[in-house]
N, C-alpha and C positions, 0 to 999 in steps of 0.2 A: 778283303781288298789285298792284304799282304800275301794271303794264301795263293791268290791268283797272280802273284808277282807284279802287282800294280803298286809301286812304291809311293807312300805318302810324302808329300812335300811340306815345306814350311807352312803353307796356307792351310793344309789339312790339320796339322797340329795346332795352329792358331785358332781354328774354328772350334776344336775340341776344348782347348784351354779356356777360351772365352765362355763357352757354354757351361763348363764346369764351374767357373768363377761366378757366373750369374746364378747358378743353383746353390752357391755358398759352399761348394765342394773344393775348397782351396788346396787341401792336402792332395786330393786326386789330381788337381791341375798341376801341382808340383811334380807328381809322379810322371805325368805325361811329358812335362818339360825334360825330366831326366831321361826318359826313353828317347825323346827327340834328339837330345845331345848324343846319347849312346849310338844312335843310328846315323850319326854324322851330319845331321841337319843343324844348321846354325840358327839359333833363335834371333829374331829381329826385334825392332822397337815395338811392333804391334804385340808380339808375345809378352814382352815385359809390361807394356801398358795394361793389358788384360789382367796380368797377375797382380800388379800394384793396385789396380782398381778393386780386384777381388779381395785382397788383403785388407784394404781400408774399409770395404763394405762389411767385413766380418769383425770390425773393430780391432784389427791387428795392426794398429797404427805404427807401432815401433818397428815391426817387421817390414811393413810397406815402405816406410821412410828409409829404412836401412838398405832395402833393395834399390831404391832410387839413388841413394848416396853411392852405392857400389857402382852403378852405371856411370855416375859422374867421375868417380876416381879412377876406375879402370879404363875409361875412355875407348872401350872397344865398340860400344854402340852409343851413338849420340841421342840423348833424350830429345824428343820433338815437343812441339807446343802442347800436344795432348798429354804427354807425360807430365809436364809442368802443371797443366790445368788440373789433371787428376790428383797430383800430390797436393796442390794448393787447396782443392776441394776437400781432400781427406784431412789435411791439417786443420782447416776451418771446422770441420765436423767433430774433430777431436778436441776442439777448444784451444788449439795452438795458433790463434789468429796472428800473433806477433811473428811467429816463424813463417807463416804464410805470406805476410807482407814483405818480410826479408827476402823470401824466394821470388816474389813478384818484382822486387827491385833488381834482383840478379838477372831476371828475364830480359831486362832492358838492354843487356850487353849483347843479346842475340837478335838477329833480324827476323823475328817471328811475324807471321801474318797478323793483321789487325783483329780478325775474327777471334782467334785464340786468346789474344791479349784481353779483348773485351770480356770473354768468358771468365778469365782469371780475375779480372777486376770485379766483375759482377759477383763472383762467388764470395770474395772477401767483403764486399759492400753488404751482401745479404747477411753474412755472419756478424758483422759489426752492428747492423740494425737489430738482429736477433738478440745480441748481447747488450742492447740498450745504449750503444755507443754511436748514436745517430750523427753527432757532430763529426766524429772521426770518419764516418761513412761519407758525409758530405764533403769533407776535405779530400778524401781519396777520389771521389767523383770529380771534383774540381781538377785534381792532378791528372786524372784520366783524360779529360777534355783538353787540358793544356798541352798534352802530348799528341794531340791531333786524333785521338781515338773517339769514335762515335758511339755513344751509349745506345743500346737497343731498348726495345720496349720492356724487356725483363729487368734491365738495370733500373730504368725509371720506376717500374712497378715496385721493386724492392725498396727503393728510397721513399716513394710516396707512401707505401705501407708503414715504413719505419717512422716517418714524420707523423702520420695519422695516429699511430699507436701511442704517441706522446702528446696527442691533442694539438699538434701543430698543423691543423688543417689548412690554415692560410698559406703557409709555406708550401704545403702539398699542392694546393691549387696553382700557386706561382710556378711550381715545377711542371705541372700539367700543361700550363700555357707555353712554357719554354719548350716542352716536348713537342707540342703541336707546331710551334714556330719552326722547329728544326725538322719538321715533316716526319717525325716518328709517330705513327698512328697509335693512339691508346686503344687497348682492347677491352673486352668485357671485364677482365680482372681489374684493370686500372680504374674503371668507373665504379665497379663494385666496392673497391677499397674506399673510395671517396664517399659513396653513398652511405656505407656503414659508419664511417668516421663522422659525417655530418649528423646522422641519426643519433649516434652516441652523445653528441654535443647538444642534442635536443633541437637541431636545426632541420626539421623534417621538410619544411617548405623549400629550403635550399637543396636538400637531397632530391626532392621531386624535380627541381629545375635541372639538376645534373642528369637525371634520367631523360628529361626532354632533350638535352644536348646530345646525350648518348644515342637516342633514337634518330635525331637529325643527322648524325654522322654515320648512320647505317649500322650501328652496333645494337643488336637486339638484346634488351634486358633478359636475363635468365631468372630462374627461381631464386637464386641467391640474392639478386637485386631486390626482388619483391619481398623476400623474407626480411631483409634489413629494413625496408621501408615500413612493412607491417609492424615489426617489432618497435621501430621508432615512433610510429603513430600511437601504439598502445602505451608506450613509455611516457608519452606526453598527454595521457588521458584523452586522446582523440579516438575513443573506442569505436564510435560510429564510423569514422573514416577508415580505420584499420579493418574493421569487420567487413565493410562494403568493398574494400579492395580485395579481400579474400574471396568474397562472393563473386566478384567480377572475374577473378581467375577461374573459379569453378564453372561459371556460366559460359564464358568465352572459349574455354578449353584450348587456348593457344599454348599456354604454359601450364604444365601439370603441377599442382601443389605437392610438395614432398612431405616427409614426416616432420621436418623442422617447421614447415609452414603450419601444419596442424597443431604441433606442440606450442608454437608461438601464439596462435589464435586462442587455443585453450587456456594458456597461461593468462593472456590478456582478458579473456572473458571472466575468468575466476577473479582476477584483481579488480574488475569493474563490478563485481557482485553478481554476475550472470552465470552462476554455477550450473543452473539448470540447462542453459544453452550449451555450456561447455560439455556437460554429460551427453547431450544429444549429439554433439559433434564427435565425441569419443565413440559413441555407438556407430556413427557413420564411418569412422576410421576402420572398423572391423571388416568392411567390404574390400579394403585395400590390403595388399600383402606387404605391410610395412614391417621393418625390422623390429625385433623385440626391444632394443634399447630405447628407441623413440617412443614406443608404446608405453614403456615403464615410466618415462619422463612425463607423459601426458596423464597417466593414471595418478602419478605422484602429485602433480599440480592440482588436480581436482580434490584429491584426498586432503591436501593442505588447506584448500579453500573451505572444504566441508568442516574440517576441524576448527578453523577460525570462526566459522558460523555456528559453532557449538553443536554441529550435527555429526557428532563422533560416531553414533550408531550407523548413520549412512556411510560415513567414511570407512568403517569396518566392513560393511556390506560390499562396498566397492573394492576394498582390499581382497575380500574373499573371492569376488568375481574375477579379479585380476589373476589370482593364483589358480583358479579353476581353468582359466584359459591357457595355462601353461607358462604364464609370464613370471619371471623371478624378480620379486621386489628387491631393490638395492638398499644400501644402508640409509640413504636419504628418505626412502619410503617408510622404512621402519622408524627412523628418527621422528618423522612428521607425525606418525600415529602415536608413538610413545609420548611425544610432547602433548598431543591433543588429549590423550587419556589422562596424563598427569595434571594438565591444566584444569581439568574438570573433576578432579578428585578420584579418578579411577586408577590409582597407582598400582594396585594389585594386578589389574588387567595389563597394565604397562609392563610389569615385571614378567608376567606370563609371555608377553610378546617378545621381550628380550630373550627369554629362554628359547622360544621358538626360533628366533632370529639366529642364535648361536647353533641350535640344532641343525638348521639349514645351511650352516657354514657361511653365514653373512657376518663378518666380523664387526662388532660394535666399535665405533670410533670415539674420540674424545667427546664429541658432541652428545653421543648417546649417553655416556656416563654422566656428563654434566647435567643433562635433563633430569636424570633420576636423582642425582645428588641435590639439585635445586628443589625438586618435588619433596624429597624426604625432609630437607631442612625447613621447608614451608610448613610441613606437618609437625615440626618439632622433633622429628626422629633423627637427631644429629648422630647418635651412635650408629644407626643403620647406614647413614650417609657415609660415615667413616669406613664402614665395612665395604661399601661400594667402591670407595677410593682405594682400599687395599686390593680388591679384585682388579680394579682398573690398572694398578701398577703391576700386579702379577701377570696380567695379560700383555704387558709391554707398552701400554698406552701412557704417555707422559701427561700428567695433569697440567693444565694451563692456568692462567690467572682467573679465568671464569670459574674453574673448579674451586679454587681457594677462596675467591670472593663469596661464593655461595655458602661455603662452610663457615667463613667468618661471620656472615650475616646470620646464619642459622644459630651459631653459638651465642651471639649477642641476643637474639630473639629468645633464647632459652635461659637468659640471665647468666650465661657463662662468660662474662666479659673478660675475666683474667685469662681464660684459655684462648679466647678470640684475639686478645691483644698479643699473647705469646706467639700465636700462629702468624699474625701479621708481622711481628718483629723478626720472626724466623725468615720470612720472605724477604724482608728488607736487608737482613744481615747476610743471608746466603746468596741472594741475587741470582738464583737459578731461574726463578720466574719473576719478572719485573712487575711490581704493583702498578696498576693504572690509576687514573683519576677516579674511576668507579670504585676501585678497592679502597683508596683513601677516603672517598665519600662515604662508603659503607662503614668504615671504622669510625670516622667522625660522627656519623649519625648514631652508631652504636654507643659510642662514648657519651654522647649527649643524652641518650635515652637511659643510660646507666647512671646518670647523675654526675658524670665526670666532664662537665663542660669546660673546665680549665684545661684538662688534658687535650680535649678536642680543639681548643683554640691554639694550643702549642703545636699540635699536628698540622692545623691549618696554616700556621706561620711557616712550618717547615716545607710544605709543598709549594709555597709561593716561589721558591727558588727553581722549581722544575717547570719545564715548558709544557704545561698541561693546557688543554683547550679551555676556552672561556666558559663554555656550557657546564663542564664538570666542576669548574671552580665556583660558579654561581650556585650549583646544587650544594656544595660543601658549605659555603657561606650561609645558605638558607637553613641548613640543619642547625648550625650554631646559633643563628639569629632566633630561630624558632625555640630552641632550648633556653636561651636567655630570657625570652619573653615569657615562657612557661614558668621560669624560676623567678618571675617578677623583677627581672634585671633589665627593664626596658631601656634605660639610659645606656647601658653597655651595648645592648642590641642596636640602638640608634648610632652609637659610635662606630660599631662594626659596619653598619650600613653605609655610613659616610666614608669610611676607609675603603670599602668595596668600590664605591663609585669613583673615588680618587684614583684608584688603581686601573681605571678604565673598564671595569666590569659592569655590565648592564643588568640591573636587577630585573627579575621577571615578576609576573603577577603573584607567584607564590611568595616571593620576598615581601611584597607589599601586604599580602594577606596576613602573614605572620606578624608584621609590625602593627598593622591596623588592629588586629585582635588583641595584641599585648597592650597597646595604647588605650583601647576602649575598656579593657579590663581594669586598667589603673585610673580610669576616669579622665584621661588626657584626650578629650574629644577633639579639641581644636587642632592638635598636631595630627590626629587621625584624619580629620577633614582635609588638611593640607596634603597629606600623603595620598588620599583618595583622589584629589584633583591632579596630583603629580602622575598618577597612573595614566590619565588621558594625555597630559602634556608631554609625557615621554613616549607617546605613540603606542601604548599598550592597550589592550582591550580587557577591561575588568571581567572576571567570570562571575558566576552566580554566587560563589563564596565571598567575593569582594563586596558585592552588593549586600548580601545577607549579613555579613559582619558589621558593615557600616549602618545598615538599618537597625540592627540589633542594638548597636551602641547608642544610636539616637533615641531609640525607644527607652533604653535603660535610664537615660538622662532626662526623659520627659519631652523630647522634641518630636512629638508625634506628627505634627504637620510637615516638618522637614522629612521625616521618615516616609510619609505618604507620597511626598513629591518625588523622592528618590525611587520609590517603588513604581510610580507612574513612569518615571524616566527609564527605569529598567525595562518596563513592558513596551514603551515606545521604541526603545533601541532594539527590542526583541533579541536580548542577549543570547549568545550561543556558548554553551559550555565547551571549552576546548578539549575536555576529557570525555565527551560523549556521555554515556550512561555510567561511567565509572564513579561519578560523584552524585549518585542518586539521592544520597542523604541531603545534599544541598538543594536538590529539587524539592524534596519534601519540606525542607526548612523554608524555601521560598514560598511554597504553597501555604505553609503556616503563617508567614508574614502577610501574604495576600489576604487571608481570612482575618487576621488581626487588624490590619490597617484599611482594608478596602472592600473585599467581597467574600462570599462564602462558597464559591465554586470556581475552579480553574481547569483549563485544558492543557495537558502536557502533550507535546508532539514535535513534528519536524518543520512544518511550513509556517513561516512567520505570520502570514495573513490569516491563519486559521487557529493558531494556538496562543494561549496566554504566556506559557513558558515553553521556549524553544530549546530542544536538545538535539544535538547532531548525532547521527549514527549512520555509518556508511551504507549498510546493507538494507536498511528499512525503507521501503518505498512509500509508506503511508504518510498522510498529511498530519495525523495526530495519533497519539499512543493511547491515552486514557483520560477520563474525567475523574477528578478527585473532589469530593463535595462533603460539606458538613450538613447533617440533617438531624435536627432534634438532639444535638449533643453527640451524635455518632459520626464516624467517618465512613463515607460510602464511596466505593470505587467501581468504575465501569470501564472495561476494556473496549477500545474502539476498533475492534477487528485488526489489531496490530499484527505485524508479521512475527515479532519476537515474543508476543504474549505478555500477560500480566499474571502474577502469581501471588496467592495468599497462603502462607505456610506451605509452600511448595506445591499447592494445588492450582492448576491453571483455571482462570476465570473464563466462562463462556462469553464470547463477544456480545456486547450490548446489554448484558444482565447486571443490574446494580447489586453489589454485594457489600455487606457491612463488615468492617474490619474490627475485630475484637482488640481490646487493649493488650499490648505486648506481642501482637501477631507480627509476622514477618511479611512485609509487602515488598515485592520485587518485580523487576522486569527480567528478561532472559539473561542479561549479562552481569547483573550485580544485585545485591540485596542489602537492606539496612533494617534494623529494628525501628519500628515506628509506633510510638504510644500515643493514645488519644490526647494525653496531657500536652503533647507537643503542638497540637493543632486546635486547642480550645480557643 
């Protein structure tokens, strides 16, 4: 151009400077400005607006602000509304909201057009909402309208989103109504924010109503709208409705489900126990060209579900398939598998996976190390757990309270109470990591089991001054009450129980179980009876252990008729263990009592109409699990084609085949096991 003696003008240079700034080449843009001035072309406000914007975009906030100040002080070129708006936006993005507001106040001295002023107010309102200063944002919004400025749809959207992020959906709906009254039409983003907020609050019906209003106003819902609704439906255990909505999207083909739709549905199916359907859907996803990140999320959700179902082998197979397809597992995927392996005693395999993880340059995080430390401590390998802690610190990962709580628990379990106490005291003294109610509960429980009940009570007194949640406090009281009862100090336990209720803490079933057991052991049956009645009057549901302890106590004192009545009452109520199969020993004890007091065969299962003893388990679809029967002095068990299986000494029983259990054999279901001797069920 210049070779042909066609001289570039200000506009030519401005186009180049703007283009370079958009590419992030601010230094090159400055060089063009220098050439521009050397050639006698005078830069205008457009030139400087592009340069200031480019500097802020490259996080050169100090330099960008200084250039703006230079324009103000030299007064050769007057900053316009876009200069101010650019600087305000830059200040907000750099976290200098206060300076941005001050500049906004200064703009009031100029006669700038409304549009630019609205942009500047909106930028600050957005930043205030992002900084969780919604009240300040609302105040600035009020100031804006008082000055006669009309907020646009973007201003309203930012405020509605800010309110919804803090659960203030009622205020958000009020603002939506005001918006429509002022004839500012809400767009898809406005409705989507509200739909998501209502779904997060569990108000899926109201969210569906908002979608109806949206359609009536001519705003077509997009995939973001339906993703929020599907997620909300699954979150409310409305699995059928959520899945049906997804199928509707697939069949009608008006809106194409994206990777997040599939990931949401897969996660929902896994949480509802439909892992098989989730895997089928995952296979179907392979037909689409979805991004790797979303595919990894979907694989991880299913791997997690399989691990929770004790199907770790299947989870490992799916993991292998995932890597074969060129997908790179993330730290969450590895953590899920490592936890699954550790949970079911495959710690060595988990360690191998950790090595593979690091080899593939996926950095383990605090959670990874915490899983391993907990697993090692549960196996009594506290020294090895300390080694993992050392490696963790060497790799720059800061241990958290979960790390130390696991170590403390592990030390107590190994009988190293002195070392556990010292570690706890170090945490309290140094305050680098703040002990939680769980930590205190662990220490209290450990002290009790170490025979240091007095020290446990002192610690319990000390934590009363802290603002811990009631649930954790109840657990701590339970540990001490249980310890006192086991030490035959039931009167002290009853005093602590009274103190607990006086402080507004609500005892749970475990509290009552500890006391009933202690009272029955000391022959104080009358007080135990009263506590058993209190369980009902306080709105609690006794579990199988509560019934078993009470029936045991009655039988010990010779009240067999009353024990039988209680057993019948238990069966009529069709009690459900709140712990699923975790307290399988209590099931076998209840079976024993059934034989002692009433019958020689019982059915264990899920459906109250078909089983004598009802046990809840989320993933099992069967009506019953197994028959347990006495036959000529022997214990006979038959699995009833249960999903989880029945095992004797780790050998799976064939469905429908009666098998005799030898004395001392281990009878278990898939999730737990307990020693069961024939002497227990004579």
